[in-house]
N, C-alpha and C positions, 0 to 999 in steps of 0.2 A: 504494500499499500504505499502511495506517496502523495504528499501534498505539494502541488506544483506552484510555480511562482507567477503564473500568467494571470494573476487576479487584475481586476479593474484598477488602473492607476488612480491614486488619491483615496482610495477606500482604506479605512483603518484596519479592517478585518476582511480577509477573503475566505470563502467557504467553497469547498469542492466535495463532490460525491465520487471519490475514487473507488468505486466498486462496492463497498460495504459500509454505508453509513457516511454521515456528514461530519466533517472535521472542522472545528473552529481554529482559525489561524491567529497567531500572535501577530502583533503589529510589525510589519516589515520596516526596515530602514530607520528604526528608532535610534540606533547608536552606530558610531564609526569605530575605527581602530582605538582612538584615544578612549572613548567610553567603555569599550570592552576591557581595555587594560585597567582602567580605574576600577571596574567592577571586580576583576580578578585580584588587583593589588589590595582592594579593601577586604576581601576575604582572607588574605594573608596577614593583614593588619600589622604593618611594619612596626609601629611604635608600640603595640601591645606585645608583638613577638620579641622586641628588643628589651623592653622593661620587664616582661615576665619570663622569658626564657633565657636571655643572656646571663643574668645573675646565677642561675642554676648551672649552666654550662661552665662558667668561670669558677664557681665556688665548689661544685660537687662533681664536675665532669672532667673537662680537658684543661682546666686552669687557664693559663695564658695562651693555650693553644686553641681557645674557642674560635678565633677567626679562622684557623685552619680546619676546624670541623665544618664551618660554613662553606669553605672552599671545596671540601669533599662533597657536601650535600649539593652544592651548585652543579658540580660535574655530573653527579649521578642523576640528578633530576633533569639535567639538560639532555643526557642520553635517553632517559625515559621519554622526553618530549618529542624526540625525533620520530619515533613510531607513532606517538599520539597525534601529531600534527599531520602525519601521512594519512591517518584515518579521517581526520577532520576535513581533508580535501575532497573526500568522496561522500561522507555521511554528515549531513547537516540536520541535527535534531535537538530539541530542547532537553531531552534526556540522554545527554552525552554518553556517559559510561553505559547506561542501560542499552542504548542502540549499538554502540561499539561492540560490547561483549556478545549481544545477541547475534550480530552478524559474523563475528569471528569465532566464537566457541559454542554457538548454538543457542536456541531459545530458552532452554531450561536453565543454563548457567547465566544467560542474560537476564531472565526474570528474577533469579536470586540476587544478582549483582544490582539490579535496579532497585529492589526493596532495601537492600543493604546501603545503597547510596541515599535512599530517601531517609532511612534511619539516621545516617550520619549528618546530613544537612538539617534535619528537623530538629535534632537535640543540639546541634552546635549553635543554632540561633539563640536557644534558651541559655546555653553556656555563656555566650557573649553578653547576653543581657545581665547574667550574674556579675561578670566583671565590670560592666557598665554601672550597675547599681552600687557595687562595692566601691568603685572609684569616685562615683559622683557623691555618694553619701559622705565619704571621708573628705572630700574637697569642700563640700557645702559646710561641713561641720568646722573644718580648720579655717576656711577663709571668710565664711559668712557667719558663723556661729549658730547655725540652724540645725536642729536634730530632727530627723525623720526617719521612720523605718525603711529598710532597704527595698521592701516589696513595693512601695509607692514608686520608687525610682525605676524599678524594673517594668512595672506596669506602665508607666509613662513612656519608657523606651519602646515597649511593645505596641502601644497605641500610635505613637508617632510613625513607627515603621509600617504599620498596617495601613495607616492613611496614605503614606507616600506610595506604597506598593500598589494601591488602587489604580493609580494613573500609569501612563506608559513609561517605559524603562528610561526614557530621556531624563525625566525628572530625578530619578534615583541616581543616574550616572552624574548629574550635575552636583547633587548634594554630596556624593562620595568624592567627586573631583575636588571640591573645596577642602573637604576634610583631609584628603590624602596630600594635597599640595602643602597644607599647613604642617602636617606631622612629618613629612619627609623634609620640609624646609627647616624645621627646628632640629631634627636629627642631623641633617647636613651642616647646620650652623655650628653645633657643638663639635662635630668631628672635624670640620675644617679649621675651627679655632684651635683645637689641639694640634692639628698638623702644622699650621702656620707658626705656632709658638714653639715648635720643636718637641713636643710630646711633654711627659711628665718627668718624674725623678729619674727614669731610665731611658729617656729620650723616646724615639719611635722604635718600638720593639719589633725587630724584623723577623725574629724567630716565631712571632705569633701567627704568621701566615705560612709557615713551613708545613706542608701537607702532612709530613711525618708526625708532627706534634698532635695531629687529630687521633692518633693511635695511642697516645699517652694520657694518663689520668692523674688527677691529684690524689695525694695521700697513698696509703698502703694498698688500696684496692686495685690500682693500676688499670688493668684491661676492663674491669667492670665499670669503673668511673668514666673511662673513655667512651664505652658503649652508651652509658647514660647521657653523656654530652652529645654524642652523635645523634641519638634519638631526638633530643630537644632541638637540635639544629634542623633535622628534617621536619619536625613538628611545626617549625616556624613558617613553612611553606604551605601547609594544609589550606586548601581553597584555590591555589593557583590554577588548577585544572578546570575551573568554572568557566573559562573562556568559551569552551565549546557549546555551553548551555544557551548562549546568546546568539548562536549562529542564525537562527530563524528571525531574529530581530535586528541583526547588523546589516550593514551595507556590504555587499560582495563578500559573504561569509567564507567562501572557498579561499579567499586571500586573507581577510581580516582575522578569522580564528587562528590559523597557523602563526601568523605574525604576532598576534597578541599573546599567544601562549609562550613563544620564544622570548618576547620582550618582557613578559612577566617573570619567567624563571630566571633568566640571565640578569635582567634588571634588578630584581629582588635580591638575587645572590650577590651582585656587586655591592648593593646598598648594605646588605647584612655584613659582608666581609669588611667593608671600609669602616662602617660604624663601629663594629665590635673591635676592630683593630685599634681605632683611635680611642675608644673608651678605655681599652686595657692599657694602652700607652699613656693615656692621660692620668690614669690612677697609679701607674707603676706596677712592675711584676708582682712584688710581694703584697703590696697594699691592695691590688685588685682582687686577688684570691681571698685576702683576709676579709675584705669589706663584704664581698659576695657571699662568703661562707658564714657570715654573722660573727666573725671573730674580732670585730672592733666595737667596743661598747658605744651604744648610742647610734649605731649605723646599721642599715639593712641593705637588701639588694637595690633599692631605689637610689641609695647613696652613690652607687656605681655610676649613675648618670648625673644626680643632682650636684655632687661635689665639683666635677669639671665644668659643669654647666654654670654653676654659681661663680667659680673662679674666673672663667673666661668671658662670661657674658652678664653676670650679675644676678641678684636675687629675683629681679622681675622675670628673667627668662625661666627660672625655676617654677614660678607660678603659671606662666604660659604653658610650659611643658606639662604640668599637672593637668590643665584644662584639655590639653590636646590628647592626653591619655584617655580622657572621658570621651572626647569626640571620635577618637580612633576606635574605641570599643564599640561605640554606637554604630559607626560606619560598618564595622565587621559584622554586627548582629544584622544590620540592614541588608548587607551583601548575601549573607547566608539565608536570610529570609527569601530572597529572590531565587536562590539556588533550590531551596526546598520546594517552593511554590512551582517551579518549572519541572521538577521531577514528579511532583504529584500530578501536574497537568499532563505531562508526557504519558504517564501510565494510564491516567484516567481517560484520556481521549481515545485510547486503544480498547476501552471497556474492561480492563483488567481490575480496576478499582471502580468506584461509583463514577458513571459517565459525567456527572455534573462537574467533576474536577477538570474535565477537558474542555469546559466552556471559556470563552474569552469575552471581555467587555466589549459591547457593541460599538462604543466610541473610542476607548483608549487602547483596545487590543491587548490588554493585560490579562493574565490568568487570574481574574479577580476572585473566583470561587475558591480555587486552590490556595490563593493568598490568604483569604478569610480563614479557611480551614487551618492553615499553618499558624496563623495568629492565635487561634483558639488553643491549638496543641502547645504552642510556646507558653502562653499564659497558664495553661493547665500544669505544665511542668514547673514553672515558677511558683505557682500556688501550692504545688505539692511539697516542694522544698521548703517553702515558707511555713506551711503548716506543720511540718516535721521539726521546725525549730532549727534548720540548718543554716550555715553560713553561706553567703552569696559567692564568696571566693573560694574557701577551702572545700565546699561541697558542690554547690550548683556549677560554678565555673569548672572546677578541676575534674569532677567525676564525669560530667557530660562531655567535656572536651576529650577525655580519655576515651570514652565510648565512641564518640564520633570519629576520632582519629584512628582508632583500631578498625572501625568499619570502613572507612574510606581507603585506608592503606591496603586492605584486602582487595577491595574493588580495583585500585590502581594496579596492584599486582596482576590480577586477572585480565585487565585491559591491555597490559604489555604483551601477554600471551595471545590475547585475541588479535592483535596486529599480525602476528606471525600466521595465525589460523586464517585470517581473512585474506591475506595476499599470497601465501604460500601453500597452505593446505587446501583452501577452497578455490584458490587460483583466480581471485577477483583482481581486476585492473592490472594485468600484467605490465602495462606501460609504466606503472608507478613502482611496482615491485623492484627492490634493489637489495643486494646482499648485505649492505650495512644498514640502510635506513629502515627497512621493513623486516629484516631477519636478525642480524647480530645485535644492533642497538636495542630492539625491544626484548631480546632474550637476556642481554646483560642488564637492562633496565628492570625487567621482571624479577630476576635473581636478586638483584640489589634491593628492590622494593620488599620482597620476601624477607630479606635480611633485616630490614627496618622494622617489619612486623615482629620478627624475633626479638629485636632490641626492645620493642615496646613490651612484649610479654616478659622479658627478663627484668625490666626496670619499672614495671608498672606500680609496684609498691612505693618505690621512692618517688615516682612522679606523682602518685596520689597524696603524698604527704600525710597529714593528720587524717585524711578521709579514708585511708587504707583499711581501717577497721570496720567500715560501714557495710551494711547489706548491699547497697547499690554497687559499691566497688567489687564485691565478690560475684555479683550477678553480671558484670560487664562482659566477660568472654562468653557466657552462656546466652546473653542477649544477642550477641553478634552471630554466634552459631545458630541459634534459634531462628533468627530472622532469615538467615541464609537457607536453612532447611525448609523454612516455611515457603520461600520463594520457589524452591525446587519442587516442593509438594504441590503448590498452586499450579505451576507450569504443567507437571504431570497430570494433574486432575483435568486441566483445561484441555490438554492434548487427548485425553481419554474421552471426555464427555462433550467437549465443544471444540472440535478440530478447526472450524473456520475462525474462532476467536484466538486459538493457538497460533494460527498462521499470521496474526497480525502483530505478535510480540516483537517489539523493537523495529517494526517495519513502517511506522508512520514518519517519514523523513521528507525533507524539502529538496526536491530535485531541481537541477539546473538553476540554482539560486543565483548564479551570475547574471541571468537575464534581467534581474531587477535593474 
């Protein structure tokens, strides 16, 4: 089944009847290359990744080799992206991984991967709302002297995201663009200030970017600590793959999506390496590890950024930075909301979930029904953690981020092997098939992504921190396995009793998109 691009020019939404039922179209030409890049960068949330993950990598992982861990992650994810963009040039669909795996490894694995991706993006919005609420509550309390429960901040964030997502993607791209320019600007400002001043007590630490130091860990744990650091480095990229989800709404998606993916991966990688390198250098070798590990009285992980920021730019810059952490987490939640809504829409329009999820707004062309459903789910998750008396950071953010990360890493691994299946096992598009791009790179990327999943499993207790004793934490691997198994069971049942519906799994794609 295909949704073609030859709809009437100027209409927000096109509808076609390609054989079996009517399909509501997302609004075409909503965003260009820059917009898609902004959407992907927002899910990666650079300022949140730096302030949340870098202190752990420095203090408990690779020490001063933290920038080297980002170098390794950049290389691995770039190799993964080579095969990913090859698929994107031929399959344009809102349910990116869902469609890719369905075409490459078959409908059964595709259905399971689709539901696992839904799980990942659905819970990650709620996770980001937890970090947003935690950051905003602390900021309002310290700078304005107002005390309010974290649940109100989370609900405010969910409501604002829900209203924005009702309209077409262009509005969200603008909001995220402003937030991203500001947060990347302040990260760049402190980094260049350190660089131009010659670094900290040890100058510019060249050994910090030596890839060999990514294999070394702090303390006596050695390899285990290095593994923890590498996992958190990879964690900092979760969401970059969302570029393919906006193919149906982008201009010339056969070119925009591949370019946006590579720009996101390499661009984020260069940013992470540079910022982490300058932050480590600005603090000094011993001081950076001591501060990040909590070994300096009166300082915590945030001091890793606040100290050089205050020294080089002043106290005002620290306050601005704190506000941008809030806006960055909000942008992250907004971007993951859009991801979740598009996955629900993609599966819903094929009739595998409630068909109402596959409807688009008659004027804005947005997946408004799926968006409302996602908002309800996110609010429900927030309310559940709130009712249980849990903390927005230690529990809501950490636990759901771990769950979402484990789920999406499994799907990314399968997607790598799906590239090989699509081009070389099934023999599709031989003109694109290439020994490196569609065979060696996806195989290497798939094995590497499987290794990251192993790193997550081995380090999940440390990553969960104080939440490691909770029931939700213990259920995480079983939830991932259960959803995947449920997807397999659903696909097999549909194949047995509704073969025509089974034939549609992952097959609603946009053909000849360049004709727009």
